[in-house]
TIMI-947895 format. One record per residue (C-alpha): residue number from 1; residue in one letter; x, y, z. Coordinates in pm, whole numbers, plus 50000, padded with zeros to 5 digits. Example, Ala and Ser with C-alpha at 12.3 -4.5 7.8 and 13.67 -1.06 7.14 Angstrom:
REM TIMI-947895
[pt 1, a, [51230, 49550, 50780]]
[pt 2, s, [51367, 49894, 50714]]
REM end
This chain:
REM TIMI-947895
[pt 1, m, [50030, 50002, 49992]]
[pt 2, k, [50290, 50228, 50074]]
[pt 3, k, [50419, 50188, 49788]]
[pt 4, a, [50128, 50183, 49523]]
[pt 5, i, [50066, 50557, 49729]]
[pt 6, s, [50447, 50694, 49671]]
[pt 7, y, [50399, 50563, 49323]]
[pt 8, f, [50129, 50760, 49304]]
[pt 9, i, [50252, 51056, 49448]]
[pt 10, e, [50601, 51098, 49251]]
[pt 11, k, [50358, 51024, 48936]]
[pt 12, a, [50135, 51323, 49022]]
[pt 13, a, [50467, 51551, 49130]]
[pt 14, d, [50599, 51457, 48752]]
[pt 15, w, [50259, 51574, 48577]]
[pt 16, l, [50234, 51920, 48820]]
[pt 17, f, [50653, 51971, 48829]]
[pt 18, r, [50895, 51809, 48615]]
[pt 19, k, [50799, 51651, 48312]]
[pt 20, r, [50766, 51914, 48006]]
[pt 21, s, [50605, 51937, 47720]]
[pt 22, p, [50303, 52170, 47534]]
[pt 23, a, [50039, 51954, 47652]]
[pt 24, l, [50174, 51950, 48000]]
[pt 25, m, [50158, 52340, 48008]]
[pt 26, v, [49822, 52343, 47885]]
[pt 27, f, [49757, 52081, 48182]]
[pt 28, r, [49878, 52295, 48454]]
[pt 29, a, [49773, 52608, 48321]]
[pt 30, g, [49412, 52529, 48424]]
[pt 31, v, [49524, 52343, 48732]]
[pt 32, y, [49688, 52598, 48861]]
[pt 33, f, [49452, 52872, 48838]]
[pt 34, l, [49153, 52612, 48947]]
[pt 35, p, [49182, 52646, 49280]]
[pt 36, p, [49186, 53095, 49319]]
[pt 37, t, [48898, 53074, 49099]]
[pt 38, l, [48721, 52820, 49339]]
[pt 39, a, [48779, 53057, 49639]]
[pt 40, g, [48652, 53368, 49448]]
[pt 41, s, [48320, 53176, 49359]]
[pt 42, w, [48249, 53113, 49722]]
[pt 43, a, [48005, 53242, 49903]]
[pt 44, v, [48165, 53291, 50233]]
[pt 45, s, [47985, 53256, 50590]]
[pt 46, f, [48025, 53225, 50933]]
[pt 47, m, [47716, 53181, 51226]]
[pt 48, y, [47735, 53179, 51589]]
[pt 49, k, [47454, 53060, 51784]]
[pt 50, d, [47318, 52985, 52140]]
[pt 51, a, [47040, 53035, 52419]]
[pt 52, e, [47009, 53452, 52395]]
[pt 53, r, [47157, 53529, 52011]]
[pt 54, t, [47245, 53424, 51668]]
[pt 55, l, [47511, 53590, 51506]]
[pt 56, v, [47567, 53530, 51104]]
[pt 57, l, [47801, 53690, 50914]]
[pt 58, g, [47779, 53627, 50517]]
[pt 59, y, [47932, 53737, 50166]]
[pt 60, q, [47730, 53627, 49855]]
[pt 61, s, [47867, 53791, 49511]]
[pt 62, s, [47692, 53964, 49249]]
[pt 63, s, [47556, 53770, 48995]]
[pt 64, t, [47775, 53936, 48681]]
[pt 65, a, [48086, 53787, 48885]]
[pt 66, q, [47970, 53508, 48997]]
[pt 67, f, [47865, 53444, 48571]]
[pt 68, i, [48240, 53554, 48522]]
[pt 69, v, [48359, 53324, 48793]]
[pt 70, g, [48146, 53036, 48616]]
[pt 71, i, [48301, 53101, 48269]]
[pt 72, c, [48645, 53091, 48398]]
[pt 73, l, [48588, 52744, 48615]]
[pt 74, i, [48459, 52597, 48229]]
[pt 75, v, [48737, 52684, 48061]]
[pt 76, e, [49014, 52616, 48313]]
[pt 77, i, [48842, 52247, 48356]]
[pt 78, g, [48845, 52226, 47993]]
[pt 79, l, [49233, 52314, 48022]]
[pt 80, i, [49278, 52027, 48271]]
[pt 81, v, [49133, 51763, 48056]]
[pt 82, f, [49219, 51913, 47746]]
[pt 83, g, [49593, 51889, 47806]]
[pt 84, a, [49542, 51578, 47998]]
[pt 85, a, [49387, 51431, 47721]]
[pt 86, w, [49663, 51559, 47475]]
[pt 87, e, [49943, 51468, 47726]]
[pt 88, y, [49786, 51091, 47740]]
[pt 89, q, [49808, 51052, 47337]]
[pt 90, r, [50112, 51211, 47329]]
[pt 91, y, [50269, 50926, 47597]]
[pt 92, r, [50149, 50663, 47361]]
[pt 93, d, [50294, 50789, 47043]]
[pt 94, e, [50638, 50833, 47233]]
[pt 95, k, [50551, 50471, 47392]]
[pt 96, k, [50474, 50327, 47034]]
[pt 97, r, [50784, 50510, 46898]]
[pt 98, n, [50991, 50380, 47193]]
[pt 99, n, [50914, 50050, 47189]]
[pt 100, k, [51055, 50010, 46830]]
[pt 101, k, [51417, 50232, 46931]]
[pt 102, k, [51659, 50008, 47063]]
[pt 103, t, [52042, 50146, 47214]]
[pt 104, i, [52360, 49903, 47164]]
[pt 105, v, [52543, 49944, 47424]]
[pt 106, i, [52887, 49858, 47354]]
[pt 107, e, [53169, 49865, 47649]]
[pt 108, q, [53524, 49739, 47658]]
[pt 109, r, [53681, 49667, 48014]]
[pt 110, g, [54012, 49604, 48053]]
[pt 111, l, [54253, 49824, 48229]]
[pt 112, v, [54009, 49949, 48420]]
[pt 113, d, [53751, 49752, 48636]]
[pt 114, t, [53366, 49912, 48518]]
[pt 115, s, [53169, 49633, 48610]]
[pt 116, d, [53037, 49775, 48954]]
[pt 117, s, [52920, 50088, 48713]]
[pt 118, p, [52825, 49912, 48336]]
[pt 119, l, [52733, 50160, 48095]]
[pt 120, s, [52414, 50004, 47975]]
[pt 121, e, [52310, 50127, 48321]]
[pt 122, f, [52437, 50424, 48275]]
[pt 123, i, [52217, 50435, 47944]]
[pt 124, k, [51940, 50308, 48036]]
[pt 125, s, [51884, 50576, 48310]]
[pt 126, k, [51900, 50850, 48058]]
[pt 127, c, [51622, 50697, 47829]]
[pt 128, s, [51330, 50543, 47783]]
[pt 129, w, [51377, 50275, 47498]]
[pt 130, q, [51548, 49953, 47476]]
[pt 131, v, [51859, 49928, 47513]]
[pt 132, e, [52113, 49610, 47492]]
[pt 133, s, [52442, 49528, 47592]]
[pt 134, i, [52765, 49377, 47420]]
[pt 135, v, [53021, 49373, 47688]]
[pt 136, n, [53426, 49326, 47563]]
[pt 137, d, [53605, 49206, 47847]]
[pt 138, i, [53959, 49138, 47842]]
[pt 139, r, [54033, 49153, 48213]]
[pt 140, e, [54196, 48795, 48259]]
[pt 141, k, [54439, 48871, 48007]]
[pt 142, i, [54567, 49179, 48189]]
[pt 143, t, [54798, 49171, 48498]]
[pt 144, d, [54954, 49432, 48712]]
[pt 145, n, [54815, 49647, 48404]]
[pt 146, v, [54980, 49462, 48151]]
[pt 147, i, [54813, 49286, 47886]]
[pt 148, t, [54981, 48896, 47822]]
[pt 149, r, [54788, 48755, 47554]]
[pt 150, p, [54688, 49061, 47286]]
[pt 151, d, [54637, 48798, 47057]]
[pt 152, v, [54389, 48663, 47239]]
[pt 153, a, [54223, 49011, 47317]]
[pt 154, l, [54203, 49074, 46928]]
[pt 155, a, [54013, 48770, 46891]]
[pt 156, r, [53759, 48896, 47129]]
[pt 157, v, [53755, 49235, 46965]]
[pt 158, n, [53724, 49100, 46625]]
[pt 159, n, [53357, 48940, 46765]]
[pt 160, l, [53247, 49304, 46798]]
[pt 161, k, [53112, 49354, 46453]]
[pt 162, m, [52934, 49024, 46416]]
[pt 163, s, [52763, 49063, 46779]]
[pt 164, l, [52635, 49387, 46643]]
[pt 165, s, [52492, 49260, 46376]]
[pt 166, e, [52330, 48996, 46529]]
[pt 167, k, [52148, 49238, 46764]]
[pt 168, t, [52071, 49459, 46474]]
[pt 169, a, [51919, 49211, 46208]]
[pt 170, q, [51566, 49253, 46267]]
[pt 171, l, [51544, 49630, 46319]]
[pt 172, a, [51523, 49940, 46084]]
[pt 173, a, [51884, 50163, 46087]]
[pt 174, s, [51615, 50430, 46199]]
[pt 175, d, [51550, 50295, 46527]]
[pt 176, i, [51918, 50205, 46597]]
[pt 177, s, [52152, 50351, 46818]]
[pt 178, i, [52518, 50284, 46958]]
[pt 179, a, [52676, 50445, 47257]]
[pt 180, y, [53018, 50320, 47261]]
[pt 181, g, [53261, 50350, 47578]]
[pt 182, g, [53522, 50173, 47772]]
[pt 183, v, [53882, 50166, 47890]]
[pt 184, s, [54067, 49950, 47709]]
[pt 185, p, [54484, 49932, 47544]]
[pt 186, v, [54474, 50218, 47284]]
[pt 187, p, [54548, 49954, 47022]]
[pt 188, f, [54215, 49775, 47073]]
[pt 189, t, [54054, 50116, 47144]]
[pt 190, f, [54199, 50232, 46796]]
[pt 191, y, [54093, 49912, 46612]]
[pt 192, t, [53705, 49921, 46720]]
[pt 193, g, [53695, 50264, 46616]]
[pt 194, y, [53799, 50160, 46308]]
[pt 195, l, [53587, 49841, 46297]]
[pt 196, l, [53279, 50089, 46362]]
[pt 197, d, [53355, 50381, 46120]]
[pt 198, d, [53080, 50308, 45851]]
[pt 199, e, [52811, 50261, 46209]]
[pt 200, s, [52576, 50576, 46221]]
[pt 201, q, [52453, 50763, 46539]]
[pt 202, i, [52735, 50608, 46755]]
[pt 203, s, [52764, 50853, 47139]]
[pt 204, v, [53097, 50813, 47268]]
[pt 205, y, [53105, 50812, 47649]]
[pt 206, d, [53447, 50776, 47816]]
[pt 207, w, [53524, 50695, 48229]]
[pt 208, d, [53564, 50991, 48449]]
[pt 209, r, [53867, 50862, 48625]]
[pt 210, d, [53767, 51197, 48893]]
[pt 211, i, [53442, 51066, 49016]]
[pt 212, a, [53452, 50707, 48884]]
[pt 213, d, [53178, 50715, 48649]]
[pt 214, w, [53085, 50713, 48308]]
[pt 215, r, [53031, 51054, 48140]]
[pt 216, g, [52962, 51210, 47805]]
[pt 217, l, [53137, 51419, 47578]]
[pt 218, d, [52959, 51737, 47727]]
[pt 219, g, [53250, 52016, 47735]]
[pt 220, a, [53307, 52340, 47588]]
[pt 221, d, [53542, 52290, 47255]]
[pt 222, d, [53887, 52487, 47383]]
[pt 223, a, [54001, 52580, 47003]]
[pt 224, e, [54322, 52417, 47144]]
[pt 225, q, [54511, 52297, 46832]]
[pt 226, f, [54800, 52035, 46733]]
[pt 227, t, [55164, 52171, 46771]]
[pt 228, i, [55283, 51970, 46459]]
[pt 229, e, [55677, 51900, 46417]]
[pt 230, p, [55747, 51740, 46095]]
[pt 231, s, [56045, 51493, 46002]]
[pt 232, s, [56249, 51605, 45754]]
[pt 233, v, [56368, 51259, 45636]]
[pt 234, k, [56115, 51072, 45385]]
[pt 235, g, [56076, 50749, 45420]]
[pt 236, n, [55801, 50536, 45330]]
[pt 237, s, [55719, 50370, 45668]]
[pt 238, v, [55717, 50655, 45942]]
[pt 239, v, [55649, 50721, 46323]]
[pt 240, l, [55320, 50933, 46357]]
[pt 241, a, [55395, 50987, 46767]]
[pt 242, v, [55034, 51183, 46894]]
[pt 243, s, [55064, 51314, 47232]]
[pt 244, v, [54692, 51429, 47356]]
[pt 245, s, [54662, 51301, 47740]]
[pt 246, y, [55047, 51234, 47821]]
[pt 247, p, [55375, 51313, 47648]]
[pt 248, v, [55474, 51022, 47431]]
[pt 249, d, [55795, 50897, 47544]]
[pt 250, r, [56069, 51054, 47281]]
[pt 251, q, [56375, 50877, 47420]]
[pt 252, a, [56165, 50495, 47400]]
[pt 253, i, [56058, 50628, 47032]]
[pt 254, a, [56430, 50720, 46899]]
[pt 255, s, [56519, 50387, 47088]]
[pt 256, v, [56273, 50123, 46950]]
[pt 257, f, [56228, 50337, 46551]]
[pt 258, s, [56574, 50402, 46553]]
[pt 259, g, [56638, 50495, 46161]]
[pt 260, l, [56262, 50592, 46084]]
[pt 261, p, [56113, 50920, 46045]]
[pt 262, v, [55937, 51069, 46352]]
[pt 263, h, [55646, 51286, 46321]]
[pt 264, y, [55521, 51486, 46623]]
[pt 265, l, [55154, 51600, 46650]]
[pt 266, s, [55106, 51757, 47021]]
[pt 267, l, [54869, 51924, 47226]]
[pt 268, s, [54999, 52214, 47490]]
[pt 269, t, [54807, 52135, 47745]]
[pt 270, l, [54833, 51728, 47811]]
[pt 271, d, [54575, 51678, 48082]]
[pt 272, r, [54339, 51330, 48153]]
[pt 273, n, [54089, 51573, 48163]]
[pt 274, n, [54124, 51811, 47806]]
[pt 275, h, [53901, 51517, 47599]]
[pt 276, w, [53586, 51644, 47739]]
[pt 277, s, [53420, 51816, 47430]]
[pt 278, k, [53289, 51604, 47125]]
[pt 279, e, [53350, 51915, 46921]]
[pt 280, k, [53709, 51895, 47010]]
[pt 281, q, [53764, 51565, 46970]]
[pt 282, d, [53596, 51603, 46604]]
[pt 283, r, [53815, 51865, 46518]]
[pt 284, l, [54121, 51686, 46630]]
[pt 285, s, [54020, 51354, 46486]]
[pt 286, g, [53995, 51520, 46169]]
[pt 287, d, [54362, 51721, 46174]]
[pt 288, f, [54487, 51363, 46272]]
[pt 289, l, [54336, 51234, 45941]]
[pt 290, e, [54464, 51550, 45708]]
[pt 291, y, [54796, 51466, 45866]]
[pt 292, c, [54786, 51102, 45755]]
[pt 293, k, [54684, 51231, 45427]]
[pt 294, k, [54965, 51430, 45389]]
[pt 295, l, [55213, 51127, 45449]]
[pt 296, l, [55022, 50953, 45172]]
[pt 297, g, [55092, 51240, 44954]]
[pt 298, q, [55452, 51194, 45033]]
[pt 299, g, [55487, 50867, 44906]]
[pt 300, v, [55442, 50674, 45272]]
[pt 301, d, [55280, 50368, 45242]]
[pt 302, h, [55292, 50244, 45652]]
[pt 303, i, [55254, 50433, 45953]]
[pt 304, h, [55370, 50358, 46291]]
[pt 305, l, [55103, 50475, 46548]]
[pt 306, v, [55227, 50595, 46905]]
[pt 307, l, [54933, 50724, 47053]]
[pt 308, a, [54881, 50889, 47414]]
[pt 309, s, [54571, 50966, 47463]]
[pt 310, q, [54264, 50886, 47644]]
[pt 311, n, [53999, 50584, 47526]]
[pt 312, s, [53746, 50766, 47361]]
[pt 313, v, [54009, 51021, 47166]]
[pt 314, a, [54145, 50686, 47074]]
[pt 315, f, [53853, 50570, 46944]]
[pt 316, r, [53767, 50902, 46746]]
[pt 317, f, [54046, 50885, 46598]]
[pt 318, g, [54022, 50501, 46468]]
[pt 319, q, [53676, 50625, 46366]]
[pt 320, a, [53857, 50920, 46116]]
[pt 321, y, [54112, 50670, 46010]]
[pt 322, d, [54025, 50622, 45601]]
[pt 323, k, [54054, 50199, 45559]]
[pt 324, r, [53998, 50287, 45211]]
[pt 325, n, [54262, 50485, 45067]]
[pt 326, l, [54502, 50560, 45381]]
[pt 327, p, [54832, 50390, 45429]]
[pt 328, s, [54870, 50069, 45645]]
[pt 329, v, [54888, 50123, 46007]]
[pt 330, s, [55032, 49981, 46311]]
[pt 331, v, [54926, 50104, 46643]]
[pt 332, y, [55165, 50053, 46978]]
[pt 333, q, [55132, 49974, 47323]]
[pt 334, y, [55297, 50176, 47558]]
[pt 335, e, [55442, 49981, 47875]]
[pt 336, r, [55671, 50200, 48082]]
[pt 337, h, [55833, 49901, 48317]]
[pt 338, q, [55900, 49678, 47977]]
[pt 339, p, [56256, 49638, 47843]]
[pt 340, v, [56075, 49728, 47540]]
[pt 341, r, [55859, 50016, 47597]]
[pt 342, y, [55659, 49942, 47259]]
[pt 343, p, [55682, 49564, 47286]]
[pt 344, w, [55400, 49508, 47076]]
[pt 345, s, [55172, 49661, 46781]]
[pt 346, l, [54838, 49571, 46656]]
[pt 347, l, [54895, 49549, 46236]]
[pt 348, i, [54609, 49704, 46038]]
[pt 349, p, [54653, 49658, 45666]]
[pt 350, h, [54488, 49776, 45416]]
[pt 351, e, [54482, 49502, 45132]]
[pt 352, v, [54166, 49352, 45065]]
[pt 353, g, [54145, 49020, 45222]]
[pt 354, e, [54458, 49049, 45501]]
[pt 355, i, [54399, 49061, 45810]]
[pt 356, p, [54469, 49254, 46147]]
[pt 357, s, [54754, 49097, 46403]]
[pt 358, v, [54937, 49124, 46660]]
[pt 359, v, [55284, 49187, 46577]]
[pt 360, q, [55573, 49184, 46844]]
[pt 361, t, [55836, 49455, 46845]]
[pt 362, e, [56181, 49362, 46688]]
[pt 363, f, [56352, 49711, 46670]]
[pt 364, k, [56634, 49791, 46935]]
[pt 365, h, [56533, 49755, 47366]]
[pt 366, v, [56553, 50105, 47516]]
[pt 367, v, [56864, 50214, 47636]]
REM end
């Protein structure tokens, strides 16, 4: 019984104060003006009587005032009935549309355990339609934040496309939206964006370490741009080192990629919270794409990508990478405490029929 009363009070509060729609504005107008009108229409009287005397105090408005009050009552009750009927019809139409809509949530779990706060639950709290989840979990292949079997993890990432196709096979494209988020090694995050580049309506989320919860890209664009340090040396194979959240390890790059031309793209403010603007990420990923096109124009046919960034930025860069026209790319994993600080990469070929693979680094060790 208490639950029923609480539910009724909550729904009544939603209708009277919280929800926003033109229909509820009409409904509330009638509700808000009705009590003053009723108060004005009452005949006020007071009677006191005892054995010796009778005292009567009363007030009766004029017939004209009563007529005006009556018209107001009719209008206000009409507003309430019309607003309620309109809102009910709007609710039915919205529910019918929402029954067709579905959001597929793709969450990658790796470097941080987000299982206590699934992205799917975060999305459900913000929408009224169906939400289904695809969880790509590689945590058992990670020990002390170091991935031990990147080849096994790659196989799981490759299954994402098939899992997504299974969940969307019977639905119209206009009824589907996709949400992505995760905390995963950069090569797999970049590759996930690369895999999903042709999917429409992807909303990207990231794990906010300060609040230990998910957050959308809702910040303002600070107009920060990459500082570019091109290499004067030409070659068919080059290193592209991009610093967004942390500076790349230039000493390790010089040692591991000895003899290769190195191009640097760096933000002036390297911070873990400099990426919360969708507009900024779109702009930076576009700049990244244009620089890769520039390298292509210089005769480069393979890019060794070293990327120090947040998860959502790596995903957006992967989305931006043109799989049809740009050079093949190897995306490197950074391990600061290993003898080879870039111990393996995920090779993403551009030739038709070839598949991505994990390649162990065969360059010089860090001195």
